[in-house]
N, CA, C and O atoms as a DFTB+ gen file, in Angstrom:
472 C
 N C O
     1  1     -14.757       3.947       6.919
     2  2     -13.704       4.750       7.474
     3  2     -12.516       4.508       6.528
     4  3     -12.301       3.435       5.964
     5  1     -11.781       5.599       6.414
     6  2     -10.498       5.448       5.618
     7  2      -9.340       6.006       6.462
     8  3      -9.508       6.504       7.576
     9  1      -8.052       5.874       5.792
    10  2      -6.918       6.345       6.566
    11  2      -7.025       7.797       6.948
    12  3      -6.653       8.157       8.065
    13  1      -7.517       8.649       6.074
    14  2      -7.686      10.071       6.527
    15  2      -8.578      10.234       7.669
    16  3      -8.435      11.190       8.431
    17  1      -9.488       9.359       7.833
    18  2     -10.453       9.548       9.055
    19  2      -9.585       9.378      10.302
    20  3      -9.897      10.020      11.305
    21  1      -8.510       8.558      10.326
    22  2      -7.737       8.331      11.512
    23  2      -6.727       9.438      11.764
    24  3      -6.241       9.538      12.891
    25  1      -6.393      10.239      10.838
    26  2      -5.316      11.163      11.039
    27  2      -6.017      12.410      11.829
    28  3      -7.145      12.829      11.569
    29  1      -5.189      12.906      12.796
    30  2      -5.728      14.035      13.394
    31  2      -5.880      15.202      12.538
    32  3      -5.018      15.527      11.721
    33  1      -7.115      15.919      12.741
    34  2      -7.387      17.149      11.925
    35  2      -7.480      18.320      12.863
    36  3      -8.355      18.427      13.722
    37  1      -6.545      19.168      12.649
    38  2      -6.594      20.486      13.647
    39  2      -6.808      21.642      12.556
    40  3      -5.897      22.347      12.121
    41  1      -8.151      21.724      12.185
    42  2      -8.445      22.823      11.469
    43  2      -7.902      22.894      10.114
    44  3      -7.901      23.976       9.528
    45  1      -7.451      21.865       9.578
    46  2      -6.933      21.907       8.196
    47  2      -7.154      20.469       7.571
    48  3      -7.289      19.427       8.214
    49  1      -7.165      20.604       6.254
    50  2      -7.357      19.287       5.485
    51  2      -6.042      18.451       5.505
    52  3      -4.974      19.050       5.628
    53  1      -6.068      17.198       5.398
    54  2      -4.923      16.343       5.426
    55  2      -3.995      16.706       4.334
    56  3      -4.411      17.215       3.293
    57  1      -2.744      16.455       4.550
    58  2      -1.604      16.889       3.520
    59  2      -1.847      16.093       2.314
    60  3      -2.189      14.915       2.421
    61  1      -1.703      16.618       1.247
    62  2      -2.025      15.833      -0.074
    63  2      -0.626      15.853      -0.996
    64  3      -0.683      15.756      -2.221
    65  1       0.503      15.975      -0.343
    66  2       1.718      16.069      -1.094
    67  2       2.252      14.647      -1.362
    68  3       1.909      13.676      -0.686
    69  1       3.040      14.597      -2.305
    70  2       3.581      13.168      -2.624
    71  2       4.272      12.488      -1.475
    72  3       4.048      11.294      -1.276
    73  1       5.109      13.174      -0.691
    74  2       5.698      12.435       0.399
    75  2       4.864      11.914       1.489
    76  3       5.128      10.869       2.083
    77  1       3.743      12.745       1.769
    78  2       2.746      12.236       2.721
    79  2       1.993      11.046       2.202
    80  3       1.699      10.124       2.964
    81  1       1.663      11.034       0.901
    82  2       1.028       9.948       0.235
    83  2       1.855       8.702       0.213
    84  3       1.312       7.609       0.381
    85  1       3.193       8.817       0.005
    86  2       4.058       7.753      -0.042
    87  2       4.270       7.112       1.310
    88  3       4.367       5.894       1.455
    89  1       4.340       8.021       2.327
    90  2       4.451       7.530       3.697
    91  2       3.202       6.730       4.172
    92  3       3.293       5.745       4.904
    93  1       1.992       7.247       3.682
    94  2       0.819       6.562       3.962
    95  2       0.828       5.078       3.341
    96  3       0.528       4.073       3.985
    97  1       1.193       5.095       2.074
    98  2       1.211       3.677       1.373
    99  2       2.190       2.777       2.156
   100  3       1.921       1.587       2.317
   101  1       3.280       3.305       2.627
   102  2       4.200       2.417       3.361
   103  2       3.599       1.921       4.659
   104  3       3.694       0.764       5.069
   105  1       2.977       2.905       5.254
   106  2       2.246       2.522       6.478
   107  2       1.145       1.323       6.313
   108  3       0.980       0.376       7.082
   109  1       0.492       1.590       5.203
   110  2      -0.662       0.571       4.969
   111  2       0.023      -0.723       4.634
   112  3      -0.316      -1.756       5.212
   113  1       0.900      -0.715       3.793
   114  2       1.587      -2.061       3.397
   115  2       2.332      -2.710       4.478
   116  3       2.392      -3.938       4.537
   117  1       2.924      -1.925       5.367
   118  2       3.704      -2.394       6.392
   119  2       3.044      -2.786       7.642
   120  3       3.666      -3.354       8.540
   121  1       1.699      -2.471       7.726
   122  2       0.893      -2.852       9.002
   123  2      -0.048      -4.178       8.754
   124  3      -0.990      -4.240       7.963
   125  1       0.374      -5.100       9.515
   126  2      -0.533      -6.364       9.264
   127  2      -1.892      -5.953       9.727
   128  3      -2.043      -5.154      10.652
   129  1      -2.915      -6.526       9.052
   130  2      -4.316      -6.393       9.551
   131  2      -4.517      -6.986      10.867
   132  3      -4.121      -8.118      11.143
   133  1      -5.170      -6.175      11.728
   134  2      -5.426      -6.559      13.034
   135  2      -4.379      -6.161      14.114
   136  3      -4.528      -6.463      15.298
   137  1      -3.345      -5.487      13.655
   138  2      -2.249      -5.048      14.532
   139  2      -2.379      -3.682      15.190
   140  3      -1.658      -3.353      16.132
   141  1      -3.323      -2.890      14.666
   142  2      -3.519      -1.550      15.056
   143  2      -4.646      -1.525      16.112
   144  3      -5.777      -1.877      15.777
   145  1      -4.391      -1.135      17.338
   146  2      -5.440      -1.188      18.422
   147  2      -6.484       0.024      17.976
   148  3      -6.160       1.112      17.499
   149  1      -7.672      -0.400      18.226
   150  2      -8.821       0.437      17.854
   151  2      -9.228       0.469      16.296
   152  3     -10.317       0.912      15.932
   153  1      -8.383       0.025      15.520
   154  2      -8.651      -0.218      14.053
   155  2      -8.282      -1.549      13.548
   156  3      -7.387      -1.662      12.711
   157  1      -8.899      -2.525      13.993
   158  2      -8.509      -4.014      13.662
   159  2      -8.547      -4.288      12.111
   160  3      -7.904      -5.258      11.711
   161  1      -9.175      -3.597      11.289
   162  2      -9.184      -3.823       9.905
   163  2      -8.130      -3.087       9.075
   164  3      -7.873      -3.425       7.919
   165  1      -7.529      -2.074       9.699
   166  2      -6.518      -1.313       8.943
   167  2      -5.329      -2.216       8.592
   168  3      -4.961      -3.112       9.351
   169  1      -4.742      -1.951       7.419
   170  2      -3.402      -2.530       7.101
   171  2      -3.577      -3.320       5.832
   172  3      -4.583      -3.234       5.128
   173  1      -2.679      -3.992       5.610
   174  2      -2.611      -4.967       4.379
   175  2      -2.108      -6.314       4.769
   176  3      -1.224      -6.421       5.619
   177  1      -2.634      -7.336       4.186
   178  2      -2.393      -8.690       4.568
   179  2      -1.080      -9.313       4.168
   180  3      -0.964     -10.538       4.117
   181  1      -0.090      -8.493       3.884
   182  2       1.097      -9.016       3.439
   183  2       1.746     -10.143       4.277
   184  3       2.359     -11.063       3.738
   185  1       1.604     -10.047       5.482
   186  2       2.167     -10.990       6.509
   187  2       1.602     -12.468       6.266
   188  3       2.233     -13.441       6.679
   189  1       0.454     -12.593       5.617
   190  2      -0.054     -14.003       5.399
   191  2       0.642     -14.703       4.332
   192  3       0.512     -15.916       4.169
   193  1       1.465     -13.884       3.516
   194  2       2.296     -14.600       2.533
   195  2       3.642     -15.000       2.938
   196  3       4.410     -15.606       2.191
   197  1       3.933     -14.623       4.229
   198  2       5.144     -15.032       4.833
   199  2       5.486     -16.578       4.729
   200  3       4.662     -17.349       5.219
   201  1       6.628     -17.104       4.135
   202  2       6.936     -18.349       3.935
   203  2       6.132     -19.091       2.906
   204  3       6.226     -20.317       2.839
   205  1       5.360     -18.425       2.115
   206  2       4.712     -18.981       0.878
   207  2       5.718     -19.054      -0.289
   208  3       6.599     -18.215      -0.478
   209  1       5.524     -20.005      -0.952
   210  2       6.351     -20.187      -2.254
   211  2       5.946     -19.083      -3.238
   212  3       4.766     -18.829      -3.480
   213  1       7.012     -18.421      -3.809
   214  2       6.729     -17.271      -4.661
   215  2       6.523     -18.017      -6.105
   216  3       7.408     -18.591      -6.740
   217  1       5.234     -17.883      -6.450
   218  2       4.909     -18.445      -7.747
   219  2       3.766     -17.406      -8.402
   220  3       3.384     -16.410      -7.788
   221  1       3.367     -17.705      -9.478
   222  2       2.412     -16.850     -10.173
   223  2       1.147     -16.567      -9.288
   224  3       0.683     -15.432      -9.174
   225  1       0.652     -17.601      -8.710
   226  2      -0.565     -17.386      -7.763
   227  2      -0.368     -16.481      -6.683
   228  3      -1.183     -15.596      -6.424
   229  1       0.725     -16.675      -6.019
   230  2       1.149     -15.853      -4.967
   231  2       1.307     -14.474      -5.285
   232  3       0.831     -13.612      -4.545
   233  1       1.960     -14.179      -6.363
   234  2       2.200     -12.895      -6.894
   235  2       0.813     -12.193      -7.202
   236  3       0.629     -11.007      -6.927
   237  1      -0.096     -12.947      -7.755
   238  2      -1.384     -12.508      -8.132
   239  2      -2.157     -12.045      -6.907
   240  3      -2.812     -11.003      -6.886
   241  1      -2.030     -12.921      -5.853
   242  2      -2.767     -12.707      -4.601
   243  2      -2.141     -11.417      -3.777
   244  3      -2.814     -10.677      -3.059
   245  1      -0.844     -11.301      -3.999
   246  2      -0.244     -10.147      -3.378
   247  2      -0.709      -8.849      -4.000
   248  3      -0.936      -7.845      -3.326
   249  1      -0.849      -8.915      -5.382
   250  2      -1.322      -7.710      -6.162
   251  2      -2.756      -7.360      -5.780
   252  3      -3.107      -6.191      -5.622
   253  1      -3.539      -8.356      -5.643
   254  2      -4.930      -8.120      -5.282
   255  2      -5.113      -7.576      -3.907
   256  3      -5.913      -6.664      -3.692
   257  1      -4.353      -8.144      -2.929
   258  2      -4.376      -7.632      -1.523
   259  2      -3.940      -6.153      -1.445
   260  3      -4.503      -5.330      -0.723
   261  1      -2.976      -5.906      -2.183
   262  2      -2.399      -4.523      -2.194
   263  2      -3.442      -3.547      -2.808
   264  3      -3.671      -2.489      -2.223
   265  1      -4.043      -3.842      -3.892
   266  2      -4.926      -2.983      -4.544
   267  2      -6.214      -2.843      -3.795
   268  3      -6.857      -1.797      -3.872
   269  1      -6.645      -3.932      -3.019
   270  2      -7.837      -3.844      -2.096
   271  2      -7.503      -2.803      -0.943
   272  3      -8.279      -1.876      -0.709
   273  1      -6.344      -2.980      -0.242
   274  2      -5.914      -2.267       0.906
   275  2      -5.757      -0.789       0.484
   276  3      -6.269       0.113       1.148
   277  1      -5.140      -0.593      -0.475
   278  2      -4.904       0.880      -0.903
   279  2      -6.192       1.541      -1.385
   280  3      -6.383       2.740      -1.182
   281  1      -7.008       0.834      -1.970
   282  2      -8.258       1.314      -2.427
   283  2      -9.229       1.638      -1.167
   284  3     -10.056       2.550      -1.186
   285  1      -9.022       0.795      -0.108
   286  2      -9.886       1.050       1.008
   287  2      -9.247       2.129       2.032
   288  3     -10.008       2.880       2.642
   289  1      -7.917       2.199       2.207
   290  2      -7.330       3.028       3.117
   291  2      -6.680       4.384       2.597
   292  3      -6.408       5.307       3.364
   293  1      -6.461       4.422       1.253
   294  2      -5.732       5.601       0.674
   295  2      -6.629       6.173      -0.340
   296  3      -6.389       5.860      -1.507
   297  1      -7.675       7.000      -0.091
   298  2      -8.618       7.482      -1.110
   299  2      -7.976       8.643      -1.880
   300  3      -8.617       9.144      -2.804
   301  1      -6.763       9.104      -1.570
   302  2      -6.205      10.114      -2.354
   303  2      -5.466       9.772      -3.621
   304  3      -5.023      10.624      -4.391
   305  1      -5.354       8.358      -3.803
   306  2      -4.731       7.873      -4.947
   307  2      -5.532       7.078      -5.900
   308  3      -6.593       6.602      -5.497
   309  1      -5.138       6.872      -7.151
   310  2      -5.743       5.825      -8.050
   311  2      -4.617       5.042      -8.401
   312  3      -3.647       5.623      -8.889
   313  1      -4.586       3.697      -8.212
   314  2      -3.621       2.709      -8.606
   315  2      -3.806       2.450     -10.024
   316  3      -4.874       2.119     -10.538
   317  1      -2.662       2.627     -10.643
   318  2      -2.633       2.315     -12.218
   319  2      -2.265       0.917     -12.534
   320  3      -2.864       0.172     -13.310
   321  1      -1.076       0.619     -11.751
   322  2      -0.459      -0.836     -11.918
   323  2       0.332      -1.183     -10.679
   324  3       0.786      -0.342      -9.903
   325  1       0.456      -2.458     -10.560
   326  2       1.283      -3.003      -9.441
   327  2       2.092      -3.984     -10.081
   328  3       1.547      -4.965     -10.587
   329  1       3.441      -3.823     -10.124
   330  2       4.376      -4.749     -10.598
   331  2       5.155      -5.530      -9.546
   332  3       5.717      -4.863      -8.677
   333  1       5.258      -6.818      -9.514
   334  2       5.720      -7.589      -8.460
   335  2       7.015      -8.386      -9.216
   336  3       6.874      -9.144     -10.176
   337  1       8.170      -8.082      -8.640
   338  2       9.444      -8.953      -9.102
   339  2       9.872      -9.682      -8.011
   340  3       9.968      -9.195      -6.884
   341  1      10.162     -10.949      -8.321
   342  2      10.652     -11.835      -7.212
   343  2      12.209     -11.775      -7.206
   344  3      12.866     -11.582      -8.228
   345  1      12.734     -11.955      -5.983
   346  2      14.183     -11.990      -5.658
   347  2      14.446     -13.217      -4.909
   348  3      14.628     -13.194      -3.692
   349  1      14.472     -14.336      -5.638
   350  2      14.668     -15.653      -4.974
   351  2      15.844     -15.843      -4.109
   352  3      15.815     -16.643      -3.173
   353  1      16.936     -15.091      -4.410
   354  2      18.090     -15.339      -3.661
   355  2      17.910     -14.905      -2.162
   356  3      18.511     -15.452      -1.238
   357  1      17.056     -13.909      -2.016
   358  2      16.834     -13.432      -0.660
   359  2      15.307     -13.702      -0.231
   360  3      14.810     -13.079       0.708
   361  1      14.685     -14.530      -0.863
   362  2      13.310     -14.917      -0.662
   363  2      12.492     -13.672      -0.252
   364  3      11.975     -13.564       0.860
   365  1      12.407     -12.709      -1.257
   366  2      11.522     -11.548      -0.995
   367  2      11.062     -11.105      -2.424
   368  3      11.472     -11.624      -3.462
   369  1      10.177     -10.100      -2.347
   370  2       9.648      -9.661      -3.614
   371  2       9.792      -8.176      -3.511
   372  3       9.808      -7.591      -2.428
   373  1       9.896      -7.585      -4.675
   374  2       9.981      -6.126      -4.872
   375  2       8.668      -5.687      -5.504
   376  3       8.300      -6.225      -6.548
   377  1       7.960      -4.755      -4.934
   378  2       6.730      -4.327      -5.408
   379  2       6.746      -2.844      -5.848
   380  3       7.104      -1.974      -5.054
   381  1       6.375      -2.564      -7.060
   382  2       6.378      -1.172      -7.623
   383  2       4.855      -0.918      -7.810
   384  3       4.122      -1.686      -8.433
   385  1       4.475       0.158      -7.250
   386  2       2.985       0.611      -7.263
   387  2       3.082       1.942      -8.122
   388  3       3.771       2.893      -7.754
   389  1       2.406       1.941      -9.193
   390  2       2.294       3.025     -10.053
   391  2       1.005       3.781      -9.911
   392  3      -0.045       3.193     -10.172
   393  1       0.994       4.957      -9.545
   394  2      -0.376       5.530      -9.078
   395  2      -0.286       7.018      -9.535
   396  3       0.768       7.494      -9.956
   397  1      -1.327       7.658      -9.441
   398  2      -1.400       9.166      -9.439
   399  2      -2.321       9.742      -8.274
   400  3      -3.286       9.118      -7.832
   401  1      -1.946      10.923      -7.848
   402  2      -2.769      11.452      -6.760
   403  2      -3.968      12.190      -7.364
   404  3      -3.862      13.080      -8.208
   405  1      -5.099      11.743      -6.860
   406  2      -6.326      12.397      -7.306
   407  2      -6.430      13.882      -6.913
   408  3      -6.052      14.216      -5.790
   409  1      -6.873      14.702      -7.690
   410  2      -7.010      16.115      -7.521
   411  2      -5.691      16.877      -7.441
   412  3      -5.570      17.978      -6.903
   413  1      -4.699      16.175      -8.040
   414  2      -3.348      16.814      -8.013
   415  2      -3.293      17.564      -9.355
   416  3      -3.604      16.959     -10.381
   417  1      -2.902      18.891      -9.399
   418  2      -2.893      19.668     -10.665
   419  2      -1.859      19.117     -11.531
   420  3      -2.041      19.269     -12.739
   421  1      -0.869      18.540     -11.171
   422  2       0.209      17.955     -12.106
   423  2      -0.250      16.690     -12.683
   424  3       0.190      16.343     -13.779
   425  1      -1.137      15.933     -12.016
   426  2      -1.790      14.766     -12.463
   427  2      -0.675      13.771     -13.188
   428  3      -0.989      13.105     -14.174
   429  1       0.480      13.737     -12.686
   430  2       1.553      12.905     -13.178
   431  2       1.600      11.518     -12.429
   432  3       1.134      11.408     -11.295
   433  1       2.117      10.577     -13.031
   434  2       2.237       9.154     -12.515
   435  2       3.434       9.147     -11.567
   436  3       4.520       9.649     -11.855
   437  1       3.159       8.555     -10.451
   438  2       4.239       8.503      -9.453
   439  2       4.414       6.870      -9.121
   440  3       3.584       6.031      -9.471
   441  1       5.511       6.601      -8.461
   442  2       5.621       5.189      -8.055
   443  2       6.197       5.019      -6.771
   444  3       6.994       5.853      -6.341
   445  1       5.863       3.997      -6.103
   446  2       6.412       3.618      -4.698
   447  2       6.955       2.207      -4.755
   448  3       6.274       1.321      -5.271
   449  1       8.103       1.970      -4.268
   450  2       8.759       0.796      -4.235
   451  2       8.787       0.280      -2.794
   452  3       9.173       1.011      -1.882
   453  1       8.379      -0.975      -2.589
   454  2       8.288      -1.665      -1.487
   455  2       8.877      -3.092      -1.514
   456  3       8.568      -3.891      -2.398
   457  1       9.790      -3.404      -0.453
   458  2      10.421      -4.854      -0.577
   459  2       9.704      -5.542       0.597
   460  3       9.507      -5.008       1.689
   461  1       9.328      -6.812       0.243
   462  2       8.591      -7.495       1.280
   463  2       9.232      -8.948       1.354
   464  3       9.482      -9.554       0.312
   465  1       9.455      -9.414       2.420
   466  2      10.004     -10.673       2.747
   467  2       8.897     -11.619       2.883
   468  3       8.063     -11.548       3.787
   469  1       8.911     -12.574       1.893
   470  2       7.818     -13.510       2.123
   471  2       8.381     -15.006       2.123
   472  3       7.617     -15.954       2.301
């Protein structure tokens, strides 16, 4: 099952525009695994990094978790790169996801910025 399977379909295909995809990415990253009733595997495990020290290992684990979650729940995109920048003053990280939308005639790279407190 993927994220599109959970969206209501009323005689139409799911929206494939950039805004809908970016909203979906935000929903996936912002939803802790196990928090959605009826879909206990949906989401991304960003919450497990809460209070972890920001180091190279943590950053690599964050990238892998994001790539896995987006690959599983957002089949409309192909992730090209994930950049993680630490903001030690506020104990958070800024995540830039560079992707393109599959079957998009423009086939241009897009990016999504996400700030996570860890």
